[in-house]
C-alpha positions in Angstrom: 92.6 22.1 191.7 89.3 20.5 192.6 86.5 20.9 190.1 83.9 23.6 190.9 86.3 25.6 193.2 87.0 29.3 192.9 90.2 30.6 191.5 92.3 33.4 193.1 93.7 35.8 190.6 96.7 37.9 191.8 96.4 41.5 190.5 99.4 43.3 192.0 100.9 44.4 195.3 99.1 41.7 197.2 95.7 42.5 195.7 93.7 39.6 194.4 90.2 38.8 193.3 88.3 35.6 193.6 86.9 34.1 190.4 84.3 31.5 190.9 81.4 29.8 189.3 78.6 32.1 188.3 75.4 31.7 190.3 71.9 33.0 189.9 69.5 34.0 192.6 66.7 31.6 193.6 63.4 32.1 195.2 59.8 30.9 195.7 56.8 32.8 194.3 56.2 34.7 197.6 59.9 35.6 197.8 60.4 37.1 194.3 62.3 40.4 194.3 60.0 43.1 195.5 61.2 45.8 193.1 62.9 43.9 190.3 64.7 45.8 187.5 63.9 44.9 183.9 66.1 42.0 182.9 66.1 40.4 186.4 66.2 36.6 186.2 66.5 33.7 188.6 65.4 30.2 189.5 62.0 29.6 191.1 62.5 26.5 193.2 58.7 26.2 193.8 57.8 26.0 190.1 61.2 24.6 189.0 61.6 27.2 186.3 63.9 30.0 185.3 62.1 33.3 185.5 62.6 36.6 183.8 61.2 40.1 184.6 60.4 42.1 181.5 59.5 45.3 183.5 55.8 44.3 183.9 55.5 40.5 184.1 57.4 37.4 185.2 58.0 34.9 182.4 59.0 31.3 183.1 61.0 28.7 181.2 60.4 25.2 182.4 63.6 23.2 183.4 62.0 19.8 182.6 
């Protein structure tokens, strides 16, 4: 199986689910989620940082 490819897991009676690599959402400052829930996180491609919404503010962790 090639690296970084999803895996199909057979459940029963022809039912299966696809297991793949986890992904996180990405955005630029102007495209952040409009009504984020506490704990929302993603990658800001404009600032190149991971961002976290604490319920009031966005916090950033630099990726460099």
